[in-house]
ROTOR-10658 format. One line per 8 residues: number of its first residue (from 1); their letters; for each residue z, y, x of C-alpha. Coordinates in steps of 0.1 Angstrom, whole numbers. Example, Ala and Ser with C-alpha at 12.3 -4.5 7.8 and 13.67 -1.06 7.14 Angstrom:
# residues 2
1> AS> 78 -45 123 ~ 71 -11 137
***
This chain:
# residues 311
1> MCGIAGLI> -3 -106 38 ~ -25 -81 18 ~ -40 -48 30 ~ -33 -13 18 ~ -52 20 26 ~ -51 56 16 ~ -68 89 23 ~ -65 125 14
9> HRGRSSDV> -88 155 19 ~ -69 188 21 ~ -86 217 4 ~ -118 200 -6 ~ -134 171 -25 ~ -153 142 -9 ~ -170 109 -17 ~ -136 92 -19
17> GAEMTSML> -150 62 -38 ~ -174 53 -10 ~ -148 61 17 ~ -121 39 0 ~ -147 11 -4 ~ -154 12 33 ~ -118 11 42 ~ -109 -17 19
25> QSLKHRGP> -139 -38 28 ~ -126 -36 64 ~ -94 -51 52 ~ -111 -79 33 ~ -96 -106 56 ~ -61 -95 46 ~ -67 -102 9 ~ -98 -119 -5
33> DSTGFALY> -86 -125 -41 ~ -89 -91 -57 ~ -94 -54 -48 ~ -80 -23 -65 ~ -86 14 -63 ~ -66 44 -75 ~ -90 73 -72 ~ -82 110 -79
41> GNPTEDQY> -111 130 -93 ~ -114 166 -102 ~ -96 172 -136 ~ -112 187 -166 ~ -89 210 -187 ~ -73 194 -217 ~ -90 161 -210 ~ -76 126 -200
49> VMRFKVAE> -93 96 -186 ~ -82 61 -197 ~ -92 29 -180 ~ -85 -3 -199 ~ -96 -39 -202 ~ -99 -61 -233 ~ -100 -94 -214 ~ -96 -110 -180
57> QEDMNKGF> -127 -118 -159 ~ -119 -155 -161 ~ -119 -153 -200 ~ -157 -146 -200 ~ -167 -183 -197 ~ -147 -194 -227 ~ -177 -193 -251 ~ -190 -171 -279
65> DIHRQIVE> -156 -166 -295 ~ -143 -145 -266 ~ -173 -121 -268 ~ -166 -116 -305 ~ -129 -110 -298 ~ -135 -83 -271 ~ -159 -64 -295 ~ -131 -65 -321
73> RQKEVDHR> -105 -54 -296 ~ -126 -24 -285 ~ -132 -14 -321 ~ -94 -16 -327 ~ -88 7 -297 ~ -112 32 -312 ~ -95 30 -345 ~ -60 35 -331
81> LESLGANV> -69 64 -309 ~ -86 81 -339 ~ -56 75 -361 ~ -33 93 -336 ~ -56 123 -334 ~ -72 116 -300 ~ -107 129 -297 ~ -127 105 -276
89> KRRNQATE> -155 124 -260 ~ -172 97 -239 ~ -172 60 -237 ~ -184 41 -206 ~ -185 3 -202 ~ -182 -9 -166 ~ -182 -46 -176 ~ -181 -63 -209
97> YSHRYTFS> -143 -65 -206 ~ -136 -31 -189 ~ -139 4 -203 ~ -135 41 -193 ~ -128 66 -221 ~ -124 104 -217 ~ -105 120 -245 ~ -84 150 -255
105> FDGDMRKL> -49 146 -270 ~ -19 168 -276 ~ 5 143 -289 ~ 31 118 -275 ~ 13 100 -247 ~ 39 72 -246 ~ 33 65 -283 ~ -5 64 -278
113> ADYVEDID> -2 40 -248 ~ 22 18 -267 ~ 0 17 -298 ~ -31 8 -278 ~ -14 -18 -257 ~ 1 -35 -288 ~ -34 -49 -294 ~ -35 -85 -283
121> GVEILSIG> -55 -88 -251 ~ -57 -51 -243 ~ -42 -37 -212 ~ -43 0 -201 ~ -49 2 -164 ~ -43 40 -162 ~ -42 72 -182 ~ -44 105 -163
129> ACLELIKD> -59 139 -158 ~ -70 130 -123 ~ -62 93 -118 ~ -87 65 -124 ~ -74 30 -116 ~ -100 3 -111 ~ -92 -33 -101 ~ -109 -67 -104
137> LGDAAMVS> -115 -100 -87 ~ -136 -100 -55 ~ -139 -79 -24 ~ -142 -41 -22 ~ -180 -40 -20 ~ -183 -63 -50 ~ -158 -43 -72 ~ -171 -10 -60
145> EQYGLANF> -207 -19 -70 ~ -196 -34 -103 ~ -178 -3 -113 ~ -201 23 -97 ~ -176 38 -74 ~ -200 48 -46 ~ -205 82 -63 ~ -169 89 -72
153> EGTHGIGH> -160 124 -60 ~ -124 134 -56 ~ -97 145 -33 ~ -77 114 -25 ~ -71 77 -32 ~ -52 46 -24 ~ -63 10 -25 ~ -53 -26 -20
161> TRMATESD> -68 -60 -10 ~ -47 -89 -24 ~ -39 -123 -12 ~ -21 -140 -41 ~ 11 -157 -30 ~ 35 -157 -60 ~ 15 -148 -91 ~ -19 -156 -107
169> VDIRSAHP> -53 -144 -94 ~ -62 -121 -123 ~ -66 -84 -130 ~ -31 -80 -144 ~ -16 -92 -111 ~ -39 -71 -89 ~ -29 -38 -74 ~ -26 -7 -76
177> YWAYPFND> -1 -2 -103 ~ 3 28 -126 ~ 37 40 -138 ~ 33 34 -175 ~ 28 59 -191 ~ 36 85 -165 ~ 3 102 -159 ~ -13 101 -124
185> VSVVHNGQ> 14 81 -105 ~ 0 51 -87 ~ 13 27 -59 ~ 0 1 -35 ~ 25 -20 -16 ~ 26 -46 12 ~ 59 -66 13 ~ 85 -79 -10
193> LTNYWSFR> 114 -63 -29 ~ 145 -86 -30 ~ 163 -66 -57 ~ 133 -64 -80 ~ 148 -80 -111 ~ 181 -61 -110 ~ 163 -28 -106 ~ 137 -37 -132
201> RQMERRGH> 164 -44 -158 ~ 179 -10 -149 ~ 146 7 -154 ~ 140 -11 -187 ~ 174 1 -199 ~ 162 36 -192 ~ 133 30 -215 ~ 106 21 -190
209> RFVSNCDS> 80 -6 -198 ~ 65 -31 -173 ~ 31 -47 -178 ~ 34 -73 -150 ~ 60 -93 -130 ~ 48 -79 -97 ~ 75 -62 -76 ~ 50 -35 -66
217> ELIAVYIA> 49 -21 -102 ~ 87 -14 -98 ~ 80 11 -70 ~ 56 31 -93 ~ 81 31 -121 ~ 110 40 -98 ~ 91 70 -84 ~ 80 82 -118
225> DRIGQGDD> 116 78 -130 ~ 130 99 -102 ~ 103 126 -107 ~ 113 126 -144 ~ 149 133 -133 ~ 138 163 -112 ~ 131 149 -78 ~ 100 160 -60
233> LEQAMNRS> 78 132 -45 ~ 94 133 -11 ~ 129 132 -24 ~ 121 102 -47 ~ 105 83 -18 ~ 135 90 6 ~ 158 77 -21 ~ 136 46 -25
241> VDELDGVF> 141 37 12 ~ 178 36 6 ~ 179 19 -28 ~ 150 -6 -27 ~ 159 -38 -7 ~ 134 -59 12 ~ 106 -54 37 ~ 79 -30 25
249> TYLVATSD> 54 -4 34 ~ 39 15 4 ~ 16 43 -5 ~ 21 64 -36 ~ -2 90 -50 ~ 2 117 -77 ~ -23 143 -90 ~ -21 164 -58
257> KLGMAKDV> -1 144 -32 ~ -2 113 -11 ~ 29 97 3 ~ 39 68 27 ~ 72 50 31 ~ 84 22 54 ~ 116 3 50 ~ 143 5 78
265> MAAKPMVL> 130 -27 95 ~ 94 -15 96 ~ 81 -51 95 ~ 50 -43 75 ~ 22 -26 95 ~ 8 9 89 ~ -15 30 111 ~ -19 67 106
273> YESDEFVG> -46 93 115 ~ -40 129 107 ~ -61 161 112 ~ -59 195 97 ~ -85 185 70 ~ -79 148 65 ~ -53 120 65 ~ -61 83 66
281> LASEEVAI> -37 54 65 ~ -42 17 65 ~ -26 -17 74 ~ -51 -19 103 ~ -68 7 124 ~ -102 -9 118 ~ -101 5 82 ~ -97 41 94
289> RSIFPSEI> -124 37 120 ~ -148 24 93 ~ -151 61 82 ~ -144 77 116 ~ -166 58 141 ~ -160 85 168 ~ -130 83 190 ~ -97 92 172
297> ETWDPYHG> -60 90 180 ~ -38 70 156 ~ -1 62 156 ~ 24 39 138 ~ 50 55 116 ~ 86 48 124 ~ 111 26 106 ~ 125 42 75
305> EVKVWQV> 100 70 77 ~ 87 89 47 ~ 57 113 49 ~ 40 133 21 ~ 7 152 22 ~ -6 178 -2 ~ -42 182 -14
***
């Protein structure tokens, strides 16, 4: 089932953390297992933000040893970043197992990401100039409070409430997904891709790396691959409707764009509200109305439709 939502403000920043929290909390009934946010803040020149975890939430009840291990893992992250020449300017700890670093770096980002993720138990959730990807177990209000998202200011974001059907209930399996290590591309998805494994093998042969077995991650990697080959976002998404099999509705975001695509059967729901200043999308209208309590007109995108909006 699951629920997805997205919003974009055109020409200005807003409290996108609080707005996305409200939208996703309205979709709690569609996915109570975990909640994820991909939020796009205002970039700082020559600076990246990295969100990463050093353990799963469920690991924290395994005794003293896990607490020692996560301290050692974070120290090793620091060591490896320093050894590659990254200058970490700020470290924030959202939970004992989840961290936010800001850093400057002018080297090979793939090499950096590979080196950090080679640490046992460490998973990078996102690296980007604008993107910050936050996901954990629980509903939107719980995750938002835990990670301090109410004051997150930015231009756009996407999010997901998950009902686990085919994989574990853990942070690794939660959405959104980042296109590793393609900066600032994220995806949320409702549906199922039937050609996931064949396409994943094709992407892996092209040098892409996957951090999960979730079909939604393939969409992020696919879009990033197409952009890397010269497509703009809309071209990549139109191609995805033709090449990805299954029933799906997905939202994709980049540093300055938000896009939506539905497969040709349009079996998975999506409701859209658009004005000159704002666009909101969600699996159910109640999510959009949670931030627009006054009367608004919404509509359902057509089958096979792709739409892209610019900040």
